N, C-alpha and C positions, 0 to 999 in steps of 0.2 A: 522779621517775617515769621509767621507761624508755619512750622514744617510738619504739622500733623496731617493725617489723611484728609481732613475737612478744613483745609487752610482757607484763609481769606481770599475773596475775589480780587484778582488783579485788575486794576482800573483799565490799563491799556488793552488787555485781552477782552474785557467786558465790552469796551467801546468797539473794538474790531468786530466782535461777534454780533453786535446789535445795530450796525449801520450798513446800509447798502444791501440788505437782505432781499432775497427774492420775495415777490408778493405771495401771500398765502392763497392756496387754491380754496375757493369757497364752495366746496362740494362735500357731500357725505354728512350723515347725521347719525348719532348714536343715542342710546338710552341714558337716563340719569340715575345714578345710584343714590337712594335716599338714606342709606346708612352712613355712619361715620366712615371716612375714607380708610380702607384697609382694616376695618374692624374685625374681619374674620381671619386675619393672618397671624394668629398667635399672640403671645404676651408681648408687651412693649420691650424694646431693646434699649439699653442705656448706651449713650455715647454719641459722638459726632457733632459737627457744626452744621446747622441748617442756615442757608442763605435765603432771605426773603426780600423780594423786590417790590417796592412801593413807589408811587409818585410822591415827590417831596416838595419842600418849600424853598429850595435854594440855599444860598449862603446865610440867610437869616434864620435858619432852623435853630431850635433850642431844645434842650432836654428838660426845661422847666415844665413840670407836669400841669401846672395851673394855666399855662399858655397853650396847651395842646388844643389844636383846632383841626388840622388835617388828619386823615386816617393814619398816615405814617406817624404823626405825632402821638396819636392815641395808642397805636400798637407798641411804640417804644415806651410810652408812659406806663402802660399796664404790665409790661415786662419788668420794669424797675420798681413800680409803686403799687399800692393797694388803695382802694376806697373802703369806707365803712360798709357799703353795700354796692351791689351792681345789679344790672337788669338780666333776668333770665330770658329764655327764648320767647316767653309769653309776655315780656315787658313788665313783669312783676319784680319787686325789689327782693333780692336774695342776700342774706348776711354774708359779709366777707370779714373785714377786720372787726366788725361788730358781731359779737356772739349772739346778742339778743337786744331787743328794744321794747319798751313798754311805756304807755302814756297814763296820765292821770285821767279822771273822768271828764275833765273839761277840754282835753286834747291840746292844752297849751303848755304842758310840761312833759317832756319825754326823757326817760332815763335810758342811756345806751351803755351796755356792758361790753367791754373789749375782750376779745379772745387773747390768749397768750401768744404773742408774736414778737419777733425781733427785727430790728433794722439790720442792714448788711454789716454794720460795725459791731454787732452783738448787743447793742442796747435795746431794752424792751420798748415796744410801742405803748405810749402812755396817753392818758387823758389830756395831759398838757400838750402833747404833740398834736392831738386832734384839734384842740382849741386854737393853737398857733396856726395850724394849716387853714382853718376856716376863717380866722381873723385876717390872715394874709390875703385870702381870696376876696374877702369883703372890703379890702382897702379902697376907700373912695377915690384915691388918686390913681388906681390901677383899673385895667379893663379885663380882668380875668373872666374866662368863659362862664364859670359856675356862679358868679356873683349874684345874678338875678335869682338863681335857684335857691341860694342860701338866704335871700332877703327876709323870709319869715322868722329867722332866728334872731333873737336879741342876744348878740354875742357878748355884750357888756355884762348882762345879767347871768349868762350861762357860766357854769363852773365845773371844775373837777372835784368830785366828792371823795375820790380816792384814786389810786394810780390807774385803775382800769375802769372807772365809772365816770361818765360825763352826764351832768344834769343840764339838758337843753331847755332854756326858757324861750318860749315863742311869743311873737308880737300879737298873735291872734290864734285861736284854735285851728289846728291843721290836721285834718284826718289822714292825709297821705304823706305824713312826715318821712316814712322810709324812702319815698322817691327823692327827697332832698339828699339823703345820705348816698344815694346811687347816682346823683347828678353827674352829667358829663363834665369832667375836669375836676371833680371834688376829691383829689388825691390827698393822702396823708403823708406829710413830710416831717422830718425831725424838727423839734423846736429850735428856732433861730437858724434854720437851714439857709445857706447861701451857696453860690458857686455851682449851680446846677449843671453847667456844661463842662466843668473841670473834673469834678469827682462827685457826682450825685450819689446820695445814699438814700435808698428806699427800703421797703419791706417786701418787695415783690419777688417773684421766683428767680429772677436773674440779677446779677450785680454788674456794675459798670466795669468795662475794660477800656474802651476808646470811643471817640466820637469826632467825626469830621463833618461839620454842617454841609448839607447838600450832597453828601457822598455816602458815608457809611457810619454805622454804629455797631459796636461789638459788645455783647454782654455774656457773662459766664454764669453757669448754674450756681444758685445759692443753696447750699446743702441743707441749711436750717430753715428753709421756707416752711411756714406754718401749715400749708396745704400739701406738703410733700415735695421733695426736690424734683425738678424737671428731669425728664429722661435725657434730653440733649445736654452735651457738654457746653455748647455755646450756640447763640443765635446771632446772626449778623443781618442787620437791616441795610439793604443796598438801595440807594435812590436811583430810580430810572423813570423819568417823567413820561417818556414816550411808551405807549402801550406796546408798540412793535419791539421796543428794546426789552421790555419785560418778557414778552413771549419768546423772543429769539434767544435771550439768555437762558430761559427755561429749557428750550429745545436743545441748546448747546451744552446743557449740563453745568452751566455756570451759576445758576441759582436753582433751588429746589421748590420755591414757592413764589408765585407771581400773583400779586393782588390786582383785582379789578381788570378783567379782560372784557373785550368787546364781544357782543353776541355773535358777530360773524366769525371771530376767531374761535370762539367756543364751538360753533357749529362745524368749523373746518377740522377740528381735532377730536371732537367728542366720539368716543367709541373706537378710535383707531389704534389705541394701545401704546402710543408714544408718551403721552402725558395724561394725567387725570384732570377732568373738569368737574368742579364742585359748584353747584347752583344753589344759592340761598334765595329762595323764591320770594319775589315781590317785596324785597326788603329796602329798596332805595326809592324815595320820593323823587320824582322828576317834575320840574316846574319852571315857569317864567316868573320872575320877581319884578313887580311893578312898584316903584317908589311912590307912595301915596302922599308925600309931603311936597311934591313939586309937579309942575306941568309936564305932560298932559294928564298924569294919573292922579293929580289931586282932585280931579272931577270923577266921582264914582260912576257917572254914566260912561265915561271912557273905559274904566276898568270893567264894567259889565259888558261893554261892547267887545272887549278883548276876550272875555270868558266865552262869548258867543261866536267869535271868529274861529276859535280853535277846533280843529277836527282831531279829537283825541285818539281815535283808532288809527288814523293815518300817522300820527306822531309815534304811537307805539310800534306800528308795523315798520315805519321807515327809520326812525332814530334808534329803536331798540331791536330791530329785526324780529319783532313779535315776542321778544323775551320779557314779557311783563303784562300788565293789564291797565286799563284806562283808569284815570283818576277823576275826581269830582270836585276839585278845587278845595279839598280838605285834606289835612295831614292825617296819617295813621289809619288807613283803611284796614279794617278788621281788628283794630286794637280796642281795648276797653274805652268806653265813652264815645266811640266814633258814631257820628250822626248818620247812620245808614239809611234812615227813613227819608232823607232829603232826596228828591228826584235826581236821577242822573242827568246832568246838563248835556244838552244836544246842541249841535251847531245850528245857528239861525242867522244867516247873513242879512236878511231883510231887517230884523230887529237890531242887529249890530249897526247897520247903516243909519237907521232911524235914531239910535242913541247918539251916534257920532254927530249927526246933524243937529240934534238938540243941544249938544255940548259945543257947537261951533267948531267942530273938528272934522269936517267932511273930507278934507284933503290932508289928513294928518301925516306927518313924517316923523319918525322916531328911530333912534339908534338902539339896536339890540346887541349888548355885549355878550360875547361867548368866548370859548377857548377850548382847546383840545385837552384841558385839564381833567375832564371826566368823560366817560364813555357816552356817546350819543349827543353831546352838547352841540357840536358844530352841525351835525345832521339835523337836530331839532331846530336850530336857528334857521337853517335854509328852508326847511319844510314850512315853518311858521311864517317866514317871509312871504312865501308863495301863497299861503292861505290868507294872509292879511291883504295881499294885493287884490284878492277877489272882493274885498269889502271897501276898496278904495284907499287903503292905508299903505304907505310906503315905508318899509322897514329897511334900514341900512345896517347890515350885519358887520359888527366890528370884532375882530378876533384878537384877544389880548394874550399877554404872557402867561404861560402855565405857572411860572414861579410866583407871580404876584397877583394872579387873577382874584383869589378870594378876598384879599385885603383891598384890592382896587374897587371891587364891586360892592363892598359892604356899605360904603358911604357915597360913592360916585355913581354917575350915570342915572338913567331913568328906567331902563328895562334890561334884564339880564337873565341868562340861563342859571338855574339853581338846582341843587339837589340836597338830600338829607338822608342819613342812615336812620335806623330805628331808635326811637325813644318813646316813652309814654306821652300821650297827648298833653297831659298836664305839664310835662317838661318842655315840650315844643312851645307851648304857650308862654311859659315863664322865661325861656331863653330867647324867644324870637318875636313875641307879640305884645309884651308889656312896654309901657312908655320908657322905662329905664333898662330894658333888656340890652345887653352888650352886643348881641348879634341880631339886632332888629333890622334886617335887610330891607323890609318893605316900608320902614319908617311908619309903622302903624302906632300912632300915639293917641290913645283915647282913654281918658281917666275913668269914664263909665265902664269901659271894657276891663280896665285894671280892677275896678271895684267888683265886677262879676267874678273875676278870677279869685279874688280874696274870699268872696262869698262861697264859691265852690270849695275852696280849700277848707273853709271853716264848717262845712255842712257834714254832720256826722252820718245822717241817713244816706245810703248810697243811691237810692232811687231819686231822692231830692237833689243830690249832688249831680247825678247824671242829667237831670232836667236843666240845671244851670249850664253845664258844659254844652248841652244841645243848643241852648239859647245863644251861647257864644259862637258856636260853629255856624248856626243859621246866619248870624250877622257876617261872619267871614265869607260864607258862601255867597251872600248877596253883594257885599261891597269890599271884601278883603283885597290884599295886594298879591297874594300867591295864586297864580294860575297853575294849579296842580293837574297836569295832564296825564300823568301815568305813575305806575310803580314798577320799577325794573327789578329783574332778577339780579342779584349780586353774584358775579362770576369770578371764581378763583381757579388758577391752574397750579397743579403740583407735579413734581416728579413722581414716577410710579412707586418709588421706594418710601415716599412719605406716608406715614400712618397717623391716625388719631385726629385728623382735621374734622371738626364738627360741621355737619351739613345742614343743620336746622337752626343755626344761630344767626339772626339778622345782624347786619353791620351795626356796630356800637353796643352790642350786648356782650355779656360776660364771656361767652365761649367763642365769639368771633375773634380772629387773630390772636388766639390764646396758644402760645407756643410751649408752655410748660407741660401740656398734655400730649404734645406731638412727639413722634420718634421716627427714626430712620431704620427701615427694615434692612 
C-alpha cells in the first residue's frame, strides 16, 4: 500500500461513499469560468497523486493503445504514449513526436522528421518504431481503431531513411496527411512491443506502475519526457461507471477529477464553492444511429421519416438540460468543411407519416438500444420514443449494460443512442463512414461515397476540396444513418485544489484529459 499523502483510493471506501447517497438538490446556478481552472493561482506546484474517475469498460479493459475506444482508454493511452501529431482545440493537426512534416509537389510522398524523445526504458523513439506501430495497426487480421485512417499509406513501400526520418509513400495524393498522423488511436509503441497490460512501455509523460482492468491504473511521472516532466508525482485512473459514483467520490474527496458529469449535476454544484465545474462547450455529438444495411432502415424513406420525427430542441432541453445546441444530422458543427449552408431540419410529422406509408411502414415497431453509459442517453431515448409515437411509430426502449454497450451496438440491433467527441470531419468520415471503417456503426457501405472521400483527400485546392466534402455531407443529410440531434457541452468536475485543467479543449483533442499539465495547489 502507498503510504504517501496522496495514496491510492481504497476500493471499499470508494464504494461505501458512492452508493446510497442522497439525491442531489437541483437548485442554484453559477457562472462558467472560461479560463484554465486555477490559472491565476500562482506557478505550478510539483508533487502529489491525482485520482481521476472515468466510466470504464469492465474486466475486458486493456492498456493496448491501439485498442483504445472509450474515453477512459484514451486518457490512459495518452498518459503512457504519444502520437506523431494530435488535434489542437481548433481540430488542426499539431506536431507531437513528429518535429515536422513536408510533402513532395504531388502530395503522395511525405517526409516526417521525429523529435528527440525516449521511451520509458531509455531507448530513443525511432523511425523503425513508427513503422512497426503503423504496420501493427494496419494488420488485416485485427480491428484496430486507426486502421481506416492509415489506409492511404502504402506501408510496404514506406521506409526509415535514418533513425529519425520516415519516408511515407501514399497510395494516392493526400492533402491532409497530418490528420492521419493525429488519428484517434495512432499511438507509437516500441518495435516488437507486446505485453501491454503487464508492463507497457511508451514515450508519454507517465510510466506504468500498476493496472487492474475495470478498477484502477496507476502511472508515475516520467522525468525525461520530451515535453517536460509532469507536475504530478502520480496519476491514478479509477473506474466508476455510475455518474453518481463519480460525483460522490469527488464530493467526498476520494477523487480529484470526475469525467463526464450530467448537466443537472453541474447546475446543482456550479458556483457553490465545493467543487469546480468545467464546461467544454458543444464538444460532444449526440445522435441516434440507424443501421442502414437492415430493415427497417435499409429503406432511405424510413431514415428520412425519422429525421423528420425528431424535435431536436426538445431533445436538447430534456436530455441535456439545455446544455448544448441543436444538430442538423451532420457531424462537426463549426469545424472546418462543415456544410453550414444546408437548411436546419425542422420537425414535420405529416411528411414523416407520408414517407412511412410509402415505405409500407405505417405501423412500424422498432427497438431503440440505450444505456446509462453516457449522459443523456436514457433521457433521449424516452423523449424520442414519445416523439415517434406521434407519428404512429412504436419504439421499445431497451437499456443495455454499461460495460458492454459500445461493443454490443457496433454490430447488433437496428437503432441505438450514439455519441462522439471531437475530431476533424475528415477523420469522422474515414473512421465511421467508409465501407471498411472499423467503427462503421450505421453500416454505411457505398463505394461511390468511398471514392468521393479519396477524391477529397487528393484535391490540393482547398476550395475544391471543400466542395467535395460538401457534396458528401449533402448526401448524408439526405439519406445517412446518423440522426444527429444535438451537440452537448462536455462537463468535468474537479476538486478546488486542482489547477491547469484546460477549459477550451473538446473531448478527443490534445489538451482534453491531459494530466501532465495539471497540478494540485
